[in-house]
C-alpha positions in Angstrom: 40.4 -0.4 15.9 36.5 -0.7 16.7 35.1 -3.1 18.9 31.8 -5.1 17.5 29.1 -6.9 20.1 27.6 -10.2 19.0 24.3 -11.1 21.1 24.5 -15.0 19.7 22.2 -16.1 22.9 19.2 -15.2 24.4 19.8 -18.0 27.2 19.3 -15.9 30.3 18.3 -15.7 33.5 14.5 -15.0 33.9 13.3 -16.9 30.7 11.4 -15.6 28.1 9.6 -12.7 30.4 13.1 -11.3 31.1 14.7 -11.3 27.2 13.2 -8.1 26.5 14.3 -5.8 30.4 17.8 -8.1 29.8 19.0 -7.2 26.4 18.0 -3.3 27.2 20.0 -3.3 29.9 23.4 -5.2 27.5 22.6 -2.7 25.0 22.2 0.2 26.6 25.2 -0.8 29.4 27.7 -1.5 26.0 27.0 2.1 24.2 27.7 3.7 26.8 30.9 1.3 27.5 32.0 2.3 23.5 30.7 -0.3 21.6 30.9 0.2 18.0 28.1 -2.0 16.6 25.9 -4.9 17.4 25.5 -8.1 15.6 22.4 -10.5 16.1 22.5 -13.9 14.2 19.7 -15.0 11.3 19.1 -18.2 13.1 15.1 -19.8 14.3 17.5 -22.6 15.6 20.4 -22.3 18.1 23.7 -23.4 17.1 24.4 -26.6 19.3 27.9 -27.0 21.1 28.6 -23.3 20.2 26.1 -20.5 21.6 23.7 -23.2 22.9 23.3 -27.0 24.8 20.7 -28.1 22.5 19.0 -26.2 18.8 15.6 -25.5 21.1 17.7 -23.0 23.1 15.9 -19.7 23.0 16.1 -17.6 19.6 15.0 -14.7 18.5 14.1 -13.5 15.3 17.0 -11.5 13.6 15.5 -8.2 12.9 12.2 -7.6 15.1 15.5 -7.7 17.8 17.5 -5.2 15.6 14.5 -3.4 15.6 13.9 -3.1 19.3 17.4 -2.1 19.8 17.5 0.6 17.1 14.8 2.3 19.7 17.1 1.5 22.4 20.4 3.2 21.1 21.4 6.3 19.7 25.1 5.7 18.0 26.2 1.7 17.7 25.6 0.6 14.1 23.1 -2.3 13.6 23.7 -5.7 11.5 22.8 -9.2 11.0 25.6 -11.5 11.1 24.6 -12.9 8.8 21.0 -12.7 6.7 20.4 -15.9 5.3 19.6 -15.2 1.4 16.9 -18.1 1.6 14.9 -17.3 4.5 13.1 -14.4 3.0 12.2 -12.7 -0.7 15.2 -10.5 -1.9 12.6 -7.8 -2.5 11.1 -7.8 1.0 14.0 -7.9 3.1 15.6 -5.2 1.0 12.6 -3.0 2.0 13.4 -4.5 5.9 16.6 -3.5 5.5 15.6 0.0 4.5 13.4 0.2 7.9 16.0 -0.4 9.8 18.2 1.7 8.5 16.1 5.1 8.7 14.3 3.6 12.2 17.7 3.9 13.6 19.0 7.0 12.0 21.2 5.5 9.4 23.2 2.8 11.7 22.7 -0.4 9.2 24.7 -2.7 8.3 23.1 -5.2 5.4 25.3 -8.1 6.3 24.1 -11.4 4.3 25.2 -14.8 3.4 24.6 -18.0 1.4 22.9 -19.8 4.5 24.4 -22.8 5.7 22.3 -24.4 8.7 20.3 -27.2 6.7 19.4 -28.5 9.7 17.0 -25.6 10.7 15.8 -24.8 7.2 14.0 -28.1 7.1 12.7 -27.6 10.3 11.2 -24.7 9.4 10.0 -26.0 6.0 12.1 -23.4 4.2 13.5 -25.0 0.8 17.4 -25.3 1.0 18.6 -25.6 -2.6 22.3 -26.6 -3.4 25.3 -24.7 -3.0 25.2 -23.7 -6.1 21.8 -21.8 -6.1 22.4 -20.4 -3.1 25.5 -18.8 -4.6 23.9 -17.6 -7.2 20.2 -16.1 -5.2 23.2 -13.9 -3.1 24.3 -12.9 -5.9 21.1 -12.2 -7.1 20.6 -10.7 -3.9 23.4 -8.3 -4.3 22.7 -6.5 -7.7 19.0 -6.4 -6.9 20.6 -3.8 -3.7 23.4 -2.3 -5.9 20.3 -1.4 -8.4 17.7 -0.6 -5.8 19.6 1.6 -3.9 20.9 3.8 -7.2 17.3 4.7 -7.6 13.6 5.9 -6.3 12.3 2.5 -8.5 14.1 -0.4 -10.4 13.1 -3.1 -12.3 15.0 -6.5 -12.0 15.2 -9.6 -13.6 17.3 -12.6 -12.8 17.4 -16.8 -12.6 15.9 -16.5 -8.8 15.0 -12.6 -8.2 12.2 -11.1 -10.1 11.2 -7.5 -9.2 9.4 -5.5 -11.8 8.8 -2.5 -9.9 10.7 -2.6 -6.4 10.4 1.2 -5.1 12.6 2.7 -2.4 10.8 4.9 -0.6 11.6 6.0 1.5 15.5 6.0 0.8 17.4 4.6 3.6 19.3 7.1 5.2 22.8 5.8 5.0 24.6 7.0 2.3 25.0 6.1 -0.3 23.2 3.0 1.5 23.5 0.6 4.2 26.8 -0.7 4.5 27.0 -4.4 2.7 28.8 -6.8 4.8 28.9 -10.6 3.1 29.8 -13.0 5.2 32.1 -16.4 5.0 35.5 -16.8 4.4 35.7 -18.7 0.7 38.3 -17.8 -1.5 36.6 -18.1 -4.9 32.9 -17.8 -4.7 32.8 -15.4 -1.3 35.7 -13.5 -2.1 35.1 -12.3 -5.4 31.1 -11.3 -3.9 32.8 -9.5 -1.6 35.4 -7.7 -4.2 32.4 -7.1 -7.0 29.4 -5.5 -4.5 30.6 -5.5 -0.7 31.6 -2.7 1.4 32.8 -5.4 4.3 33.7 -8.9 5.1 33.4 -11.2 8.2 35.9 -13.7 8.4 36.3 -15.5 12.0 39.1 -15.7 14.4 38.2 -19.2 14.6 40.0 -20.4 11.7 43.3 -19.4 12.5 45.8 -16.3 11.8 47.2 -18.5 8.5 43.8 -18.9 6.9 42.5 -15.3 8.0 45.7 -14.2 5.9 44.8 -16.4 3.2 41.9 -15.3 2.5 42.7 -11.7 2.6 44.9 -12.2 0.1 42.3 -14.0 -1.7 40.5 -10.9 -1.5 43.5 -8.9 -2.9 43.3 -11.0 -5.8 39.9 -10.9 -6.8 39.9 -6.8 -6.5 42.7 -6.8 -8.5 40.5 -8.3 -11.0 37.7 -6.2 -11.3 39.4 -3.2 -10.6 38.2 -2.5 -7.0 40.7 -0.6 -4.5 41.1 -3.2 -1.8 41.6 -0.6 0.6 37.9 0.1 0.2 37.0 -2.8 1.5 36.0 -3.0 5.7 37.7 -5.9 7.3 35.8 -7.0 10.2 36.5 -10.3 12.5 34.7 -12.1 14.8 35.4 -14.4 17.4 34.6 -15.2 21.5 36.1 -13.8 24.2 35.4 -15.3 27.5 36.7 -13.3 30.3 35.5 -15.3 33.2 36.8 -18.5 31.3 40.7 -17.6 30.8 41.1 -14.6 28.5 42.5 -11.8 29.4 42.0 -7.4 28.8 45.9 -7.8 27.4 45.4 -11.2 26.2 42.5 -10.0 24.2 44.9 -6.3 23.1 47.2 -9.0 21.7 44.9 -10.2 19.5 43.1 -7.2 18.4 46.9 -6.0 17.9 47.4 -8.9 15.4 44.6 -8.3 13.5 44.7 -4.7 13.1 48.5 -5.6 11.6 46.9 -7.9 8.8 44.3 -4.8 8.1 41.3 -5.6 10.2 39.5 -2.4 11.4 36.5 -3.7 13.2 36.5 -7.0 15.8 33.9 -8.1 16.9 33.4 -10.1 20.0 30.7 -12.6 21.5 30.7 -12.6 25.2 29.3 -16.2 26.7 29.4 -14.3 30.2 27.1 -11.4 28.7 24.4 -11.1 31.0 26.3 -11.1 34.3 28.1 -7.6 32.2 31.1 -7.6 34.1 32.8 -8.2 30.9 30.8 -4.8 29.5 32.6 -3.2 32.6 36.5 -4.4 31.4 35.9 -4.0 27.9 34.7 -0.4 28.7 37.6 0.1 30.8 40.4 -1.8 29.5 40.1 -2.8 26.0 37.9 -0.5 24.1 40.2 2.5 24.9 42.9 0.6 23.9 41.8 -0.8 20.4 40.9 2.8 19.3 44.7 3.6 20.0 45.4 0.8 17.2 
């Protein structure tokens, strides 16, 4: 079982002037601790009640942040959990992912989803179409990614996405391309897109084991429908671990054992006390080495 680290909050001691140095300290120590991957959210507002007290809490743009993390690290994979498909024109988004992959030495994931934070989009003046249209845009973006990464130059025309001569130079270093991760747990649309286009999925632990299993079962059915080997899809999870708030290393390992038994191989966690760094030491000493044996 690999363990990844999500960094969803930039409200750290010292304010905005300290974010750069704090992030450097966190990711260098986390990479030394053995974390397999680092993830940030694609949000411009903070999520109230989950990672912040108010939507105006500090939030950083995701791909700029990952570019900074790429220069600070050497081994950990880097990704957005997940890119909102409405925020960037798809062809420019893929150029951004290519750039991250090259400058990180082939360590980029392409995490993407249909977007959900309507208040945020409206506040920033970004069009927020109906869910069906967002899913159509998501599927066309996935098709464009597959088309582009199969060649040096591609032409694509969909209902919402048109790219007459999109180039793939320089090509990403990841082979055959950056791993495509589709976020979400919808059994009908999202899991079909995972089965048809993705290399990985991400399912939140907050839904509970029963719903997580139902989501995996739906993915299996879609894989059978499209002729995809279910085992080729990386199953990742997302959860909060608060070691200063009642969680224990033993309890975390038990959760990881349960996830491994379900077929998950990559558990991504966020740590409410991340900037205090003590949790990273516990993960390095007690959790990550044991998780590697699962």
